[in-house]
C-alpha positions in Angstrom: 56.6 102.5 101.8 59.8 100.9 100.2 61.3 98.3 102.5 64.0 97.3 100.0 67.4 97.4 101.7 69.8 100.2 100.5 72.5 99.0 98.3 75.9 100.0 99.8 79.1 99.5 97.9 82.4 99.5 99.9 85.7 99.8 98.0 88.5 98.6 100.2 88.0 95.6 102.6 90.8 96.3 105.0 90.3 97.1 108.7 88.0 100.3 108.4 86.1 98.8 105.4 85.5 95.7 107.4 84.4 97.6 110.5 81.9 99.9 108.6 80.8 97.1 106.3 79.9 95.0 109.4 77.8 97.7 110.8 76.1 98.7 107.6 75.2 95.1 106.8 72.6 95.2 109.7 70.2 97.2 107.6 71.7 97.4 104.1 72.7 95.2 101.2 76.5 95.5 101.5 78.9 94.6 98.6 82.7 94.7 99.1 85.2 95.4 96.5 89.0 94.8 97.0 92.1 94.2 94.7 92.9 91.2 97.1 90.8 88.3 95.6 91.8 85.9 98.4 90.6 88.4 101.0 87.3 88.7 99.2 86.9 84.9 99.1 87.4 84.6 102.9 84.7 87.3 103.4 82.3 85.5 101.0 82.7 82.4 103.1 82.8 83.9 106.6 81.1 87.4 106.5 82.3 90.3 108.4 82.9 90.3 112.2 83.9 92.7 115.0 85.3 91.6 118.3 83.4 88.5 119.4 80.2 89.4 117.8 78.5 86.9 115.4 79.5 87.7 111.6 77.3 89.6 109.4 76.7 88.4 105.7 77.9 90.6 103.0 78.3 90.1 99.2 81.5 90.4 97.4 82.1 92.0 94.0 84.1 90.0 91.4 84.4 93.1 89.3 83.9 96.8 89.5 80.6 96.5 87.6 79.0 94.7 90.6 79.0 98.0 92.3 77.6 100.3 89.5 73.9 100.0 90.9 75.0 101.1 94.5 73.0 103.8 96.1 76.0 104.9 98.1 79.7 104.0 97.7 82.1 104.2 100.7 85.8 104.6 99.7 88.2 102.9 102.2 91.3 102.6 100.0 94.6 104.5 100.8 94.7 108.1 99.4 97.5 106.8 97.0 95.0 104.3 95.4 92.0 106.6 94.9 92.3 107.2 91.2 93.3 103.6 90.5 90.1 102.4 92.5 87.6 104.8 91.1 88.7 105.0 87.3 86.6 101.8 86.4 83.5 103.7 87.7 83.9 106.8 85.4 80.6 107.1 83.4 79.1 104.0 85.0 77.4 105.4 88.2 74.1 106.9 88.5 74.9 110.6 88.7 73.2 110.9 92.1 75.2 108.2 93.7 77.3 109.8 96.5 81.0 108.8 97.0 81.7 108.8 100.7 85.5 109.3 101.7 86.7 109.0 105.3 90.3 108.7 103.9 93.4 110.4 105.3 94.5 113.7 103.9 92.7 116.9 102.7 92.7 116.5 98.9 90.7 113.4 98.4 87.7 115.3 97.2 89.8 116.6 94.2 91.1 113.1 93.5 87.5 111.7 93.5 86.4 114.3 91.1 89.5 113.8 88.8 88.4 110.1 88.7 84.7 110.4 88.2 84.1 114.0 86.9 83.5 117.3 88.6 79.8 116.8 89.1 80.1 113.6 91.3 78.3 114.2 94.7 81.2 113.8 97.3 80.7 113.4 101.0 83.9 113.9 103.0 84.4 113.0 106.6 86.7 112.0 109.5 86.3 109.2 111.9 88.0 108.4 115.1 86.8 104.8 115.0 89.7 102.2 115.2 90.0 98.9 113.9 92.8 96.2 113.9 92.6 93.4 111.6 92.7 89.9 113.4 92.0 87.8 110.3 90.3 88.4 106.9 87.0 90.0 107.4 87.6 90.2 111.2 88.7 93.2 113.2 89.2 94.1 116.9 87.7 97.6 117.7 87.2 99.7 120.8 84.0 101.0 119.1 84.4 104.3 121.1 84.9 106.5 118.1 82.7 108.9 116.3 82.3 110.0 112.6 81.7 113.5 111.3 80.4 114.2 107.8 80.3 117.2 105.7 79.4 118.0 102.0 82.2 118.6 99.4 80.0 118.7 96.3 76.7 117.0 97.5 73.4 118.3 98.3 73.1 119.3 102.1 70.8 116.6 102.7 73.1 113.9 101.5 75.6 114.0 104.5 72.6 113.8 106.9 71.3 110.8 105.1 74.7 109.1 105.4 75.0 110.0 109.1 71.5 108.7 109.8 72.4 105.4 108.0 75.5 104.8 110.2 73.5 105.8 113.3 71.0 103.1 112.5 73.8 100.7 112.2 75.1 101.2 115.6 77.9 103.8 114.8 78.0 107.3 116.1 77.9 110.1 113.4 77.0 113.7 113.0 77.1 116.4 110.4 78.8 119.7 110.2 78.2 122.6 107.8 82.1 122.9 106.9 84.2 119.6 107.0 87.4 121.4 106.1 88.4 122.4 109.6 87.9 118.8 110.8 89.8 117.4 107.9 92.7 119.5 108.8 92.4 118.7 112.4 92.7 115.0 111.4 95.7 115.9 109.2 97.4 117.5 112.3 96.9 114.2 114.3 98.1 112.0 111.5 101.1 114.2 110.8 102.2 114.1 114.4 101.7 110.3 115.0 101.7 108.2 111.8 105.2 108.6 110.5 106.7 108.4 113.9 104.7 105.2 114.8 106.0 103.7 111.5 109.6 104.7 111.9 109.7 103.5 115.6 107.6 100.3 114.8 105.3 101.1 117.9 101.7 101.6 118.8 100.4 105.2 118.4 100.0 105.5 122.2 103.7 104.7 122.6 104.6 107.9 120.8 102.8 109.9 123.7 104.4 108.1 126.5 108.0 108.1 125.2 109.4 111.5 126.0 111.7 112.0 123.0 109.0 110.7 120.5 106.3 112.8 122.3 108.5 116.1 122.0 108.9 115.5 118.3 105.4 114.7 117.8 104.4 117.9 119.5 106.7 119.9 117.2 105.1 118.1 114.1 101.6 119.0 115.4 102.4 122.5 116.1 103.9 122.9 112.7 100.8 121.5 111.1 98.5 123.7 113.0 100.6 126.8 112.0 100.0 125.9 108.3 96.3 125.5 108.8 96.1 128.8 110.5 98.1 130.5 107.7 95.6 129.1 105.3 92.8 130.4 107.3 91.6 127.1 108.4 89.6 127.6 111.6 90.8 124.3 113.3 88.3 122.7 115.8 90.7 123.0 118.8 92.8 125.6 120.6 95.8 123.5 121.5 97.1 121.0 118.8 99.0 118.8 121.2 96.1 118.4 123.6 93.9 117.5 120.6 96.4 115.0 119.5 96.6 113.3 122.8 92.8 113.1 123.0 92.3 111.6 119.5 95.2 109.1 120.0 94.0 107.8 123.3 91.0 106.2 121.5 93.3 103.9 119.5 96.4 104.0 121.6 96.9 100.3 121.4 97.0 100.2 117.6 99.9 100.9 115.1 99.4 103.7 112.6 98.2 102.8 109.2 101.5 103.9 107.8 103.3 101.4 110.0 101.1 98.7 108.4 101.8 100.1 105.0 105.6 99.8 105.5 105.1 96.2 106.9 103.2 95.1 104.0 105.2 96.8 101.3 102.4 99.1 100.3 103.3 102.6 99.2 102.7 104.9 102.3 100.5 108.0 102.5 103.4 110.2 103.4 102.9 112.5 100.4 99.3 113.1 101.5 100.0 113.7 105.1 103.3 115.4 106.1 104.2 115.8 102.5 100.9 117.8 102.0 101.7 120.0 105.0 105.2 120.7 103.6 103.7 121.7 100.2 101.0 123.8 101.8 103.6 125.4 104.1 105.7 126.5 101.2 102.6 128.1 99.5 101.8 129.7 102.8 105.3 130.8 103.7 105.3 128.7 106.9 108.5 126.7 107.5 107.9 123.0 108.2 111.4 121.4 108.9 110.1 118.8 111.3 107.5 117.6 108.8 109.9 117.7 105.9 112.2 115.5 108.0 109.5 112.9 108.4 108.9 112.8 104.7 112.6 112.3 104.0 112.9 109.6 106.5 109.8 107.7 105.4 110.8 107.9 101.8 114.3 106.6 102.7 113.0 103.8 104.7 110.7 102.8 101.7 113.6 102.9 99.3 115.8 100.9 101.5 113.0 98.2 102.0 112.7 98.0 98.2 116.4 97.8 97.6 117.7 94.4 96.4 119.4 92.3 98.9 123.2 92.1 98.3 124.2 88.6 97.1 
């Protein structure tokens, strides 16, 4: 029997990387990689912590090569950063090493294969876990979420192995045969909430309780569901708005990831969320005026934030 801990690589040490890294470190050898060297230094010194629990010790990668011998790599960078984050790994990983993506959007599998080659085993998933960064390597989490995995180009046993690994680490996880409906279901939620939360600078739950914002969010969700239906995606719900409210209630007291992107000056994922729906709608012949408006508003806000201050 091999008692050697599994070697887990995590690319992206933000809130979700911290949450999953903390749990996985209970039974695995976890190494974190991030472009923020100062963040990694804090994690090296203090470990990872969730809520008021004692921290768990993890290792930090000083270079991409420190993750080349990983048994599994979890990808927690923004969708806009996937290619940049993975290109150093091209040709360096064991061909059987799965890449696990819980990122926003529905095209991450293609981006991973563009970076690493078409034969890379990819496990895609969605999670309703929520995490809010309190300080480097420390997050606040309701820990009421769940994670669903499915295979993109991995053997069927691989998503099951990943789900079991999370289960052993204290996180709820399951496996489905077809992950595509769940990816699109998450996209419906993100399209309805993320941009609005960013533009209004409010928590996700506030979008549901403010009548004007909620009315707009409902239009966004219904447009997104119409695009998915036109593309013959069997969404995992009957009413998109009810589904949005159920998912958002888990992390109602947190801002959307897009709100944090705008606050930090990081490029938003608008092209991978509402923008992806607009593009898919054009291909499917489904109008998406509300989602197109969100794309234009977020891009305008980004441009204004980057504009030089008049002297």
